[in-house]
N, C-alpha and C positions, 0 to 999 in steps of 0.2 A: 904254779904258785911258788912263792919263795919257800926255801927249805924249812923255815920256822913256822910256816902256816899250818893251821889245823886242818885236818881232813876227817873230823869225827873222832869218837862217836858224838853224836849230837843229841841234845835233850828233846828237841822238837824241830819242826820244819822252819820256824822262824830263826832258830839258832843256826841251822845250815845255810839259810838264805843270807843272814847278816854276815856270816863268815866270808861269803863271796863278795859282798859289797862294802865290807868294812874299809874305812878310810874316807876322808872328806871328798876326794875327787872322783871316786869310781862312779857314783850315781850321776855326777855331773858329766862325766865322759859318756856314759850311756845316753844321757839326755841330748848331749851335743851331737853324737853320731845318729841318734834317732831323728832329730830335727833337721840335720843338714846332710845326712847320707855319708858318702865316702869323704874322708878328710885326711889331709897330710898333717904331719906333726906340727908344723908351724901354724896351720889353721886351727888345730885343736888348742894349741897354747894361747893363741889370740882370743879364742872363744871362751877361755876359762881364765879370766883375769885373776892374778894372785897365785896361780900354780907355778911352782918352780920347775925348771927343766928336769932336775933330778927326780922329783916326785912324779911328774907326768910319765917319764920313762919307766919308773918303777911300777906305777899302776898299770900302764899299758902292757908291760911284760906279764904281770900277774893275771890280768884279764885275758890275755892271749892264752896263757897256760890253763886258765879255768874254762876256756872255750867260749868266752863271751864276745870276743872280738877277733877279727881276722886281720892279719898283717900281710900285705902284699908288697913285695919288693919288685920294682921294675928295673931290669938290668940296663941301665943307661948311665951316662956321665953328665952331671953328678947323679948318684943313685936317687931314685924316687921311691918313697915308701908311703903307702896309703893304708888307712885303717877303716874298717867297716864292722857293723854288727853281724854276728852269726845268728842263727835261729835261736839259740839259747839266750843270746844278748837281747834279741827282740822280745822274747817272752818274759825275760826278767824285767825289761823296761816296762812292758805292759802290766806286770804285777806291781811295779812301783807307782803306776799312775794314780791309784786311789790315795796313796800316801801323799803324792804331790798335790792332789786336789784338796786333801785335808789341810796340808801345810799352807796352801794359798788362801783358803778360807780363814784359817787361824791368823795368818799375817794380816789379812784385810781387817779382821775384827780388832786385832791389837793396834793397827794403824788408825782405825776409826776412833778408838778411845785414847789415842796419843801415847800408848805405852810401847810402841815399836819404833826402833830406829832402823830405817830402811837404807839399803845400799843401792837400790835401783828398783825397777818395776818388779812387782810380785807377779809370778805366773810363769 
């Protein structure tokens, strides 16, 4: 994790969990790796429209330090780097699934009554 990141003490389990997934892109990186398996940097960036290269690099480094993702470097020219979920990353993604279901249902309710501006398909 970055040097300014918290490592406790935490008030509760939610506090500790949110500390690991804080930031807009981390949960989306988890989702992308869970849905597509092993991904290269460029594939992740294309799968997450709007993320800057700097922010993606920063989040991937933090997630690797937190043990959520594995970074594998293939020694070839040009170098090939692949990212995948660790067991902690898979269990965290599973823990976030109910939140995703809640968010999908909420977005559908808001879209049905016309109060949601969507960027794409919900789900």
